[in-house]
C-alpha positions as CSV (number, residue, x, y, z in Angstrom):
1,X,73.5,75.9,-40.5
2,X,73.8,76.9,-36.9
3,X,71.0,74.7,-35.6
4,X,71.8,71.2,-34.6
5,X,69.9,68.8,-36.9
6,X,68.8,66.7,-33.9
7,X,66.6,69.5,-32.7
8,X,64.3,68.6,-35.7
9,X,63.9,65.0,-34.4
10,X,63.0,65.2,-30.7
11,X,61.2,61.9,-30.7
12,X,64.2,60.1,-32.2
13,X,66.5,61.7,-29.6
14,X,64.2,60.6,-26.9
15,X,64.0,57.1,-28.2
16,X,67.8,56.8,-28.5
17,X,68.2,58.2,-24.9
18,X,65.6,55.7,-23.6
19,X,67.5,52.8,-25.2
20,X,70.8,54.0,-23.8
21,X,69.3,54.3,-20.3
22,X,67.9,50.8,-20.5
23,X,71.3,49.4,-21.7
24,X,73.1,51.1,-18.8
25,X,70.6,49.8,-16.3
26,X,70.9,46.3,-17.7
27,X,74.7,46.4,-17.5
28,X,74.5,47.6,-13.9
29,X,72.1,44.8,-12.9
30,X,74.6,42.2,-14.1
31,X,75.6,40.0,-11.2
32,X,78.8,38.5,-12.8
33,X,81.2,40.6,-14.8
34,X,84.4,40.2,-16.8
35,X,87.5,42.2,-15.9
36,X,86.7,45.2,-18.1
37,X,83.1,45.4,-16.9
38,X,84.2,45.1,-13.3
39,X,86.8,47.9,-13.8
40,X,84.2,50.1,-15.3
41,X,81.7,49.3,-12.6
42,X,84.0,50.3,-9.8
43,X,85.4,53.2,-11.9
44,X,89.1,52.3,-11.5
45,X,91.9,52.3,-14.0
46,X,93.7,49.1,-15.0
47,X,96.6,49.5,-12.6
48,X,94.5,50.4,-9.6
49,X,92.1,47.5,-10.3
50,X,95.0,45.0,-10.7
51,X,96.6,46.2,-7.5
52,X,93.4,45.7,-5.5
53,X,92.9,42.2,-7.1
54,X,96.5,41.2,-6.4
55,X,96.2,42.5,-2.8
56,X,93.0,40.4,-2.3
57,X,90.8,43.4,-1.7
58,X,88.7,42.5,-4.8
59,X,87.9,38.8,-5.1
60,X,88.3,37.2,-8.4
61,X,86.7,33.9,-9.5
62,X,88.7,31.9,-11.9
63,X,87.2,29.2,-14.2
64,X,90.6,27.5,-14.4
65,X,89.3,24.4,-12.7
66,X,86.9,23.9,-15.6
67,X,89.6,24.2,-18.3
68,X,88.8,27.9,-18.9
69,X,92.0,29.3,-17.6
70,X,91.6,32.7,-19.2
71,X,88.2,33.4,-17.9
72,X,87.8,35.3,-14.7
73,X,84.6,36.7,-13.2
74,X,83.9,39.3,-10.6
75,X,80.7,39.4,-8.5
76,X,78.9,42.7,-8.2
77,X,78.1,42.3,-4.5
78,X,81.7,41.5,-3.7
79,X,82.8,44.5,-5.8
80,X,80.5,46.7,-3.8
81,X,81.8,45.3,-0.5
82,X,85.4,45.7,-1.6
83,X,84.9,49.4,-2.5
84,X,83.1,50.0,0.8
85,X,86.0,48.6,2.7
86,X,88.5,51.1,1.2
């Protein structure tokens, strides 16, 4: 069979694409992100992201003061500003 089976289900393909688009938009609207989300948002690899955090270019907010030492959060607006400053 040379035809892709999805060509027989255009409504299904459209619905799946619409859901994927909405999920992407929702993720990009997130104000606070974990490290993996922040890395993906600024489109940097682990080492480059870590270097910018270590150098203070990208601000990180730790929840250590609240007994949650392993939780760090990144603010979308601060990420945008950090990338503009490069």
